[in-house]
C-alpha positions in Angstrom: -25.3 -18.0 -7.6 -24.6 -15.4 -5.0 -21.9 -15.0 -2.4 -20.9 -13.7 0.2 -17.5 -12.1 1.0 -15.5 -9.4 3.1 -14.2 -6.9 1.0 -12.5 -3.2 0.6 -13.9 -0.9 -2.0 -10.7 -0.3 -4.4 -12.2 1.9 -6.9 -15.8 2.8 -9.0 -15.9 3.5 -12.6 -19.7 5.1 -13.6 -21.8 3.0 -16.0 -24.8 4.6 -17.5 -26.7 7.2 -15.3 -27.1 5.2 -12.1 -25.0 2.2 -12.0 -21.6 1.6 -11.1 -18.9 -1.0 -12.0 -17.1 -1.3 -8.6 -13.8 -3.0 -8.2 -13.7 -5.0 -4.6 -10.7 -6.7 -3.2 -12.1 -9.6 -1.2 -10.7 -11.9 1.7 -12.0 -15.2 -0.2 -11.3 -14.4 -3.8 -9.0 -11.5 -4.6 -9.6 -8.9 -6.9 -13.6 -8.5 -8.3 -15.4 -6.7 -10.3 -19.2 -5.7 -10.1 -22.0 -4.1 -11.7 -23.6 -2.3 -8.5 -27.3 -1.2 -9.9 -28.7 2.1 -9.2 -25.4 3.0 -6.8 -25.4 6.5 -8.2 -28.5 7.2 -6.7 -28.3 8.9 -3.5 -31.4 7.4 -2.1 -29.8 3.6 -2.7 -29.2 1.1 -0.7 -25.6 0.6 -2.2 -24.8 4.1 -2.6 -22.9 4.4 0.8 -21.4 1.2 0.6 -19.7 1.4 -2.7 -17.6 4.6 -1.5 -13.9 3.9 -2.2 -11.9 2.6 0.7 -15.3 1.5 2.5 -14.7 -2.2 4.4 -17.5 -4.2 4.2 -19.7 -7.9 3.4 -20.8 -7.8 0.2 -23.0 -10.1 -1.2 -21.9 -10.6 -4.8 -22.4 -13.3 -8.1 -19.7 -13.4 -9.4 -18.7 -14.0 -13.6 -16.0 -14.8 -15.5 -15.8 -10.7 -16.3 -17.9 -8.1 -14.5 -20.3 -9.9 -11.7 -23.3 -8.4 -10.2 -23.4 -6.8 -6.8 -26.5 -7.5 -4.8 -26.3 -6.0 -1.4 -23.5 -4.7 1.3 -23.6 -4.2 4.7 -20.7 -1.4 6.1 -18.3 -2.4 8.5 -15.8 0.1 8.5 -16.3 3.5 6.6 -12.7 4.6 6.9 -13.8 8.3 6.7 -11.2 9.9 8.0 -9.5 8.7 5.1 -11.8 10.7 2.7 -11.7 13.6 5.4 -7.3 14.1 5.3 -5.9 14.7 2.5 -2.9 13.3 3.6 -4.1 9.9 4.7 -5.8 9.8 1.6 -3.7 10.2 -0.8 -1.3 7.6 1.0 -4.8 5.3 1.0 -5.0 5.9 -2.6 -1.4 5.1 -3.6 -1.8 1.8 -1.7 -4.8 1.1 -2.9 -3.9 1.1 -6.9 -0.3 -0.5 -5.8 -2.2 -3.7 -4.7 -4.8 -3.2 -7.9 -2.1 -2.9 -10.1 -0.2 -5.5 -8.8 -2.5 -8.3 -8.0 -4.4 -10.6 -10.6 -8.3 -11.0 -11.2 -9.7 -13.7 -8.9 -6.5 -14.4 -7.3 -7.2 -15.5 -3.6 -4.5 -13.7 -1.2 -6.0 -13.4 1.9 -2.9 -12.4 3.4 -2.6 -9.2 1.6 -5.9 -8.5 2.2 -5.1 -8.7 5.6 -2.1 -6.2 5.2 -4.3 -3.8 3.5 -6.8 -3.3 5.8 -5.0 -3.2 9.2 -2.7 -0.4 7.1 -6.0 1.4 6.1 -7.1 0.6 9.4 -4.4 2.5 11.3 -4.3 5.0 8.6 -7.5 6.4 9.4 -6.9 6.0 13.6 -4.1 9.1 12.2 -1.1 6.5 12.3 2.1 7.7 10.5 0.8 7.1 7.0 4.2 7.6 5.3 6.1 4.7 7.5 2.8 2.5 6.8 3.4 3.3 3.2 7.0 1.8 3.6 6.4 -0.9 5.2 3.6 -2.1 3.0 5.7 -1.2 -0.1 8.3 -3.5 1.6 6.1 -6.6 1.8 4.4 -5.8 -1.5 7.7 -6.5 -3.3 7.6 -10.1 -2.2 3.9 -10.3 -3.6 5.3 -9.0 -7.3 8.2 -11.5 -7.0 10.7 -9.2 -6.9 11.9 -8.9 -3.4 15.3 -7.4 -2.6 18.1 -9.4 -0.8 18.5 -7.8 2.8 20.2 -10.0 5.0 23.6 -9.9 3.1 25.7 -8.2 1.2 24.3 -9.1 -2.6 27.8 -9.8 -3.7 29.8 -11.1 -0.9 27.5 -12.6 1.3 28.4 -10.7 4.0 26.3 -10.0 6.8 28.3 -7.8 8.8 29.7 -4.4 8.1 28.7 -0.5 6.7 26.0 -1.4 4.2 24.1 1.2 0.9 21.7 0.0 -1.2 22.4 -1.3 -4.9 19.5 -1.1 -7.5 22.1 -2.8 -9.8 22.6 -5.9 -7.0 18.8 -5.5 -6.2 19.8 -5.4 -2.5 22.8 -4.0 0.1 26.6 -4.1 -0.4 28.9 -4.2 2.0 31.4 -1.3 2.7 34.1 -4.1 1.6 32.0 -4.7 -2.2 30.6 -0.7 -2.6 33.0 0.1 -5.8 31.2 -2.5 -7.3 28.1 -0.1 -7.8 28.9 3.8 -8.0 25.4 4.6 -8.0 24.8 2.9 -4.6 22.8 4.6 -2.2 23.9 5.2 1.3 22.2 4.2 4.1 22.8 5.0 7.9 22.6 1.9 10.1 19.0 3.1 11.2 18.0 2.6 7.5 19.1 -0.6 7.0 17.6 -1.9 10.2 14.1 -0.5 9.4 14.3 -2.1 5.6 14.8 -5.5 6.6 12.5 -5.3 9.9 9.7 -4.0 7.3 10.1 -7.0 5.3 9.2 -9.3 7.9 7.5 -7.3 10.4 4.4 -8.2 12.1 2.0 -4.9 11.3 -0.5 -6.2 14.0 2.5 -5.3 16.8 2.9 -1.5 15.9 3.2 0.6 18.7 4.8 4.3 19.0 8.0 5.8 17.7 10.1 8.6 15.6 11.7 8.2 12.2 13.8 11.1 11.4 13.6 13.2 8.9 17.1 11.8 7.3 16.0 8.4 7.7 12.6 9.1 6.0 14.4 10.6 3.2 16.7 7.5 2.9 13.9 4.9 3.1 12.1 7.1 0.2 14.9 7.1 -2.1 15.8 3.4 -2.0 11.8 2.4 -2.3 11.1 4.6 -5.2 13.9 4.0 -7.1 13.6 -0.1 -6.7 10.0 0.2 -7.4 11.1 2.2 -10.6 13.9 -0.6 -11.8 11.6 -3.5 -10.9 8.2 -3.5 -11.0 7.2 -2.1 -14.0 4.3 -0.2 -12.1 3.1 2.9 -13.0 0.7 4.4 -10.8 -1.0 7.9 -11.1 -1.6 8.5 -7.1 2.3 8.3 -7.4 2.3 11.6 -8.6 0.2 13.1 -6.3 1.3 11.6 -3.5 5.1 13.3 -4.7 3.0 16.6 -4.3 1.5 15.8 -1.2 4.7 15.4 0.1 5.9 18.9 -1.0 2.7 20.6 0.7 3.6 18.2 3.7 7.2 19.1 4.0 6.2 23.1 3.6 3.8 22.8 6.8 7.0 21.6 8.8 8.4 18.0 10.2 4.8 17.1 11.7 2.6 18.2 8.7 0.7 14.6 7.5 2.9 12.6 9.5 0.4 11.2 11.5 1.2 9.7 15.2 5.0 8.4 16.0 4.9 4.6 16.2 7.3 1.8 17.9 8.6 -1.3 16.5 
């Protein structure tokens, strides 16, 4: 039986001379794979709607394995995400993170809405790096490994000067920092943003800037935490690191997108 769904195209794999196997992240069913027959042909009605990062409405026959994609209607091509190198790198990373971090056919409408909103903001030219930090923080709950951010992981203190401990999986106050000599230092701004990112409603995104030093602290914490606790190996992460190096060479505004406010 064919059913209609809203979906983001996560990835495609060529199958034979003219077909594609398309992985869709759907609002209704989670992640599903479907055969798009003839989609490699430029003249195919499925060609445009099966491009990675496209958001559309699709008619699919699901199966235990690979289903069948019958037709699709484009809602948003996310064209800018394929034309801008920096945005494309961040978007590809978030999609792969979602792909590797979710199970087949397990519905998560909240995560779907979060990914869609994040990609749309990136497509509008918003700050891709900060959007990625927000998404990474929220994804940790989906993965079942959220850090402890509302208090010290050792003594439970809620006020004071905090650093981040990978070993303790959360904040350490200044009274307990000796418990982890490898703790990561944090400015008050980074402490506030890490807490905010974990619970922030992305639809309320507005416009302010984040200092380079604060970005570096956030990136260090998230990269180390993901490496230690998620077990995910992402090809796009290495490419994203190269893109970040290129952005840094271009200057403080290179690839950052528009500022935002919280």
